[in-house]
DONUFI-932949 format. One line per field, with one value per residue (C-alpha): x, y, z; residue in three letters; residue number from 1. Coordinates in steps of 0.02 Angstrom, whole numbers, plus 50000, padded with zeros to 5 digits. Example, Ala and Ser with C-alpha at 12.3 -4.5 7.8 and 13.67 -1.06 7.14 Angstrom:
BEGIN
px: (50615;50684);
py: (49775;49947);
pz: (50390;50357);
rest: (ALA;SER);
nr: (1;2);
***
This chain:
BEGIN
px: (57406;57481;57662;57626;57475;57465;57361;57282;57167;57057;56949;56871;57015;56923;57034;57193;57133;57131;57314;57364;57267;57337;57514;57487;57401;57542;57678;57803;57783;57613;57593;57499;57329;57271;57165;57076;56989;56862;56852;56676;56705;56563;56630;56644;56793;56700;56628;56801;56862;56710;56755;56908;56867;57038;57011;57164;57071;56972;56866;56823;56705;56706;56536;56591;56749;56862;57025;57188;57257;57102;57082;57261;57237;57083;57193;57325;57192;57133;57304;57357;57531;57701;57745;57645;57672;57590;57530;57419;57279;57358;57533;57607;57716;57848;57818;57963;57926;57862;57988;58136;58075;58018;58179;58280;58183;58192;58382;58412;58326;58399;58299;58119;58063;58123;58074;58150;58190;58036;58011;57891;57758;57627;57439;57446;57576;57721;57891;57939;58123;58127;58188;58181;58339;58358;58543;58587;58646;58536;58647;58611;58423;58368;58461;58392;58217;58252;58247;58124;58035;58149;58028;57895;57739;57696;57869;57859;57870;57882;57872;57699;57780;57838;57676;57574;57647;57624;57482;57452;57403;57263;57326;57456;57342;57432;57598;57546;57667;57817;57764;57749;57919;58002;57927;57965;58147;58163;58124;58260;58355;58262;58329;58286;58337;58443;58320;58167;58017;57873;57805;57731;57598;57596;57429;57322;57206;57346;57304;57477;57448;57271;57303;57484;57455;57380;57525;57651;57564;57573;57757;57796;57703;57805;57968;57925;57893;58053;58156;58076;58122;58297;58309;58276;58122;58138;58075;57965;58116;58218;58077;58069;58255;58252;58109;58200;58361;58260;58181;58278;58217;58268;58379;58435;58493;58532;58678;58560;58478;58649;58695;58535;58564;58744;58691;58551;58656;58793;58660;58601;58781;58811;58651;58695;58875;58803;58651;58715;58541;58624;58800;58909;59010;58856;58761;58906;58912;58726;58750;58901;58802;58662;58781;58868;58702;58640;58802;58805;58631;58663;58625;58779;58902;59045;59169;59036;58977;59155;59201;59043;59061;59246;59242;59119;59166;59028;59140;59278;59182;59183;59328;59314;59300;59447;59374;59204;59278;59345;59179;59059;59111;59094;58929;58861;58916;58833;58676;58665;58688;58548;58438;58463;58416;58257;58304;58355;58235;58287);
py: (57231;57285;57237;57166;57091;57117;56980;57013;56883;56943;56857;56966;57087;57253;57316;57324;57308;57494;57515;57368;57435;57610;57543;57469;57621;57732;57634;57736;57602;57631;57493;57367;57291;57250;57093;57076;56910;56913;56736;56742;56879;56916;57085;57247;57197;57204;57375;57443;57387;57464;57635;57643;57706;57664;57567;57462;57373;57216;57137;56953;56877;56691;56612;56548;56529;56418;56442;56530;56408;56409;56597;56634;56521;56621;56775;56690;56631;56811;56892;56975;57036;56976;56971;56928;57015;56951;57051;56993;57107;57150;57189;57347;57369;57505;57636;57574;57388;57356;57471;57384;57207;57231;57321;57178;57042;57136;57141;56966;56843;56692;56735;56673;56732;56855;56906;57037;57079;57107;57224;57167;57285;57261;57270;57460;57476;57512;57436;57293;57314;57139;57111;56952;56965;56805;56837;56676;56687;56610;56456;56403;56428;56261;56166;56284;56242;56061;56121;56266;56403;56547;56674;56790;56773;56959;57000;56883;56942;56806;56782;56732;56609;56501;56516;56460;56287;56291;56329;56329;56156;56152;55988;56092;56217;56371;56310;56307;56449;56346;56203;56320;56402;56230;56191;56362;56346;56193;56300;56430;56534;56613;56746;56878;57057;57132;57274;57290;57310;57248;57268;57109;57137;57024;57027;56910;56873;56816;56647;56576;56610;56547;56390;56355;56167;56151;56250;56135;55979;56047;56093;55917;55843;55952;55903;55718;55737;55837;55706;55568;55661;55682;55494;55471;55391;55473;55397;55499;55532;55591;55704;55778;55817;55882;55999;56057;56100;56196;56304;56465;56478;56302;56312;56216;56066;55920;55802;55665;55782;55833;55649;55620;55776;55730;55557;55634;55769;55644;55532;55676;55714;55535;55531;55691;55634;55487;55565;55744;55817;55979;56042;55947;56093;56201;56063;56023;56206;56199;56051;56132;56291;56195;56092;56252;56337;56188;56168;56355;56345;56186;56168;56063;56193;56284;56140;56013;56114;56146;55962;55899;56021;55996;55806;55789;55777;55905;56038;56007;56015;56203;56321;56423;56269;56313;56486;56412;56284;56426;56520;56380;56367;56554;56556;56418;56511;56673;56577;56500;56670;56741;56592;56612;56794;56747;56822;56666;56691;56753);
pz: (56144;56311;56340;56513;56599;56787;56869;57038;57120;57263;57391;57525;57509;57524;57667;57563;57383;57345;57393;57283;57133;57150;57162;56988;56914;56977;56886;56786;56652;56570;56439;56546;56580;56756;56767;56934;56968;57109;57177;57247;57375;57495;57548;57448;57341;57175;57219;57254;57083;56998;57069;56954;56780;56708;56544;56578;56720;56683;56820;56806;56935;56971;56996;57166;57269;57163;57259;57218;57089;56979;57001;56948;56797;56749;56749;56641;56518;56494;56487;56324;56367;56312;56497;56652;56820;56979;57129;57272;57327;57495;57430;57353;57199;57198;57062;56954;56976;56798;56717;56799;56768;56589;56542;56617;56526;56362;56376;56445;56329;56421;56578;56576;56747;56878;57052;57166;57345;57452;57601;57737;57802;57938;57922;57934;57797;57914;57881;57995;57949;57874;57697;57592;57487;57380;57340;57247;57066;56931;56914;57094;57097;57020;57157;57291;57232;57278;57459;57466;57372;57321;57248;57318;57212;57212;57142;56992;56812;56679;56493;56435;56315;56461;56559;56408;56437;56625;56741;56928;56990;57121;57195;57291;57382;57449;57377;57194;57160;57220;57109;56960;56984;56984;56815;56743;56801;56689;56536;56559;56684;56830;56948;57078;57044;57184;57209;57320;57205;57312;57487;57560;57692;57844;57934;58039;57894;57779;57707;57743;57928;57948;57844;57890;57911;57737;57665;57750;57682;57505;57522;57583;57433;57315;57399;57386;57200;57174;57265;57163;57004;57075;57097;57283;57361;57531;57692;57808;57921;57772;57714;57889;57895;57715;57758;57914;57823;57695;57831;57853;58033;58087;58241;58395;58294;58410;58384;58326;58201;58135;58115;58016;57913;57873;57810;57707;57625;57582;57505;57396;57349;57294;57191;57099;57071;56974;56890;56862;56885;56939;56898;57021;57090;57113;57201;57317;57364;57403;57518;57601;57633;57717;57824;57881;57923;58024;58123;58156;58232;58331;58515;58557;58620;58537;58536;58489;58339;58282;58298;58211;58067;58033;58044;57901;57719;57688;57765;57637;57473;57455;57423;57584;57695;57811;57844;57880;57999;58104;58095;58139;58322;58348;58254;58365;58521;58463;58417;58591;58674;58569;58608;58796;58779;58688;58519;58425;58280;58110);
rest: (UNK;UNK;UNK;UNK;UNK;UNK;UNK;UNK;UNK;UNK;UNK;UNK;UNK;UNK;UNK;UNK;UNK;UNK;UNK;UNK;UNK;UNK;UNK;UNK;UNK;UNK;UNK;UNK;UNK;UNK;UNK;UNK;UNK;UNK;UNK;UNK;UNK;UNK;UNK;UNK;UNK;UNK;UNK;UNK;UNK;UNK;UNK;UNK;UNK;UNK;UNK;UNK;UNK;UNK;UNK;UNK;UNK;UNK;UNK;UNK;UNK;UNK;UNK;UNK;UNK;UNK;UNK;UNK;UNK;UNK;UNK;UNK;UNK;UNK;UNK;UNK;UNK;UNK;UNK;UNK;UNK;UNK;UNK;UNK;UNK;UNK;UNK;UNK;UNK;UNK;UNK;UNK;UNK;UNK;UNK;UNK;UNK;UNK;UNK;UNK;UNK;UNK;UNK;UNK;UNK;UNK;UNK;UNK;UNK;UNK;UNK;UNK;UNK;UNK;UNK;UNK;UNK;UNK;UNK;UNK;UNK;UNK;UNK;UNK;UNK;UNK;UNK;UNK;UNK;UNK;UNK;UNK;UNK;UNK;UNK;UNK;UNK;UNK;UNK;UNK;UNK;UNK;UNK;UNK;UNK;UNK;UNK;UNK;UNK;UNK;UNK;UNK;UNK;UNK;UNK;UNK;UNK;UNK;UNK;UNK;UNK;UNK;UNK;UNK;UNK;UNK;UNK;UNK;UNK;UNK;UNK;UNK;UNK;UNK;UNK;UNK;UNK;UNK;UNK;UNK;UNK;UNK;UNK;UNK;UNK;UNK;UNK;UNK;UNK;UNK;UNK;UNK;UNK;UNK;UNK;UNK;UNK;UNK;UNK;UNK;UNK;UNK;UNK;UNK;UNK;UNK;UNK;UNK;UNK;UNK;UNK;UNK;UNK;UNK;UNK;UNK;UNK;UNK;UNK;UNK;UNK;UNK;UNK;UNK;UNK;UNK;UNK;UNK;UNK;UNK;UNK;UNK;UNK;UNK;UNK;UNK;UNK;UNK;UNK;UNK;UNK;UNK;UNK;UNK;UNK;UNK;UNK;UNK;UNK;UNK;UNK;UNK;UNK;UNK;UNK;UNK;UNK;UNK;UNK;UNK;UNK;UNK;UNK;UNK;UNK;UNK;UNK;UNK;UNK;UNK;UNK;UNK;UNK;UNK;UNK;UNK;UNK;UNK;UNK;UNK;UNK;UNK;UNK;UNK;UNK;UNK;UNK;UNK;UNK;UNK;UNK;UNK;UNK;UNK;UNK;UNK;UNK;UNK;UNK;UNK;UNK;UNK;UNK;UNK;UNK;UNK;UNK;UNK;UNK;UNK;UNK;UNK;UNK;UNK;UNK;UNK;UNK;UNK;UNK;UNK;UNK;UNK;UNK;UNK;UNK;UNK;UNK;UNK;UNK;UNK;UNK;UNK;UNK;UNK;UNK;UNK;UNK;UNK;UNK;UNK;UNK;UNK;UNK;UNK;UNK;UNK);
nr: (1;2;3;4;5;6;7;8;9;10;11;12;13;14;15;16;17;18;19;20;21;22;23;24;25;26;27;28;29;30;31;32;33;34;35;36;37;38;39;40;41;42;43;44;45;46;47;48;49;50;51;52;53;54;55;56;57;58;59;60;61;62;63;64;65;66;67;68;69;70;71;72;73;74;75;76;77;78;79;80;81;82;83;84;85;86;87;88;89;90;91;92;93;94;95;96;97;98;99;100;101;102;103;104;105;106;107;108;109;110;111;112;113;114;115;116;117;118;119;120;121;122;123;124;125;126;127;128;129;130;131;132;133;134;135;136;137;138;139;140;141;142;143;144;145;146;147;148;149;150;151;152;153;154;155;156;157;158;159;160;161;162;163;164;165;166;167;168;169;170;171;172;173;174;175;176;177;178;179;180;181;182;183;184;185;186;187;188;189;190;191;192;193;194;195;196;197;198;199;200;201;202;203;204;205;206;207;208;209;210;211;212;213;214;215;216;217;218;219;220;221;222;223;224;225;226;227;228;229;230;231;232;233;234;235;236;237;238;239;240;241;242;243;244;245;246;247;248;249;250;251;252;253;254;255;256;257;258;259;260;261;262;263;264;265;266;267;268;269;270;271;272;273;274;275;276;277;278;279;280;281;282;283;284;285;286;287;288;289;290;291;292;293;294;295;296;297;298;299;300;301;302;303;304;305;306;307;308;309;310;311;312;313;314;315;316;317;318;319;320;321;322;323;324;325;326;327;328;329;330;331;332;333;334;335;336;337;338;339;340;341;342;343;344;345;346);
***
């Protein structure tokens, strides 16, 4: 049996499919199978796969278009490896991707799933200069997942033993990966390697762009369920502010929004102090980080941001609080300058 099964779903992906396949076939690590699941494509995707004579490639064709969750589950059901690596049909794996990830998992039995840093490329394969880094240590990731996804699907490599008990759930279309990582993280430690092993392609036909509203609805459903499990039945306003603080691009926080956020984060702190769902110190750090980020991107002026941040108990629950209190006013000022110049996106 192969050591690792690489699962690649495809739907009308002929434009980029060949690059994705070749990035797998060119791996320095050779003990793999590549399972490609064609989800009812009406373009030449299946023909492209058939041009490769490599015996490690298996093509499975769905009878019709079943969607990404069902299609990925078909791949998992046919996988024979001890490990499963994921790669979408428009992304590219670096040549040492499998070697690095398999070696790490073989030597760290406590880790059940890993991702990696991801470089962003455009539709022509050119670097955009953007890098998704995911720097948090493994101990912090379960609490981060309470706020947002923290893994890139095409960078995932996981133990088959943990995926046997979990599958993608189609009731969360386009965010089924986020839902799955949350459940896997309950089975053992998860982490992102501090190395760029995948190139993620941003292009106009990307499903997350053309169905952004459906993606957002699924993420909100997942967050509601996570908060219920945490012990909080959130109102619609609380869900909105929770979603906003989990968005890395959220900016221009108003004073009213900061008031709502402060009350919400303190509520979460109190719940975890009682229930101990997450390690208390780690969770407090998570809340402090989010309070700092919001105040730093507030649209209430330098003095206003400094005053709002430092007056909250959320600014005093982490060890470097005094340093952050000094920084938040300057950060807010810099953010406003960038916003006025039209570059306040990150």
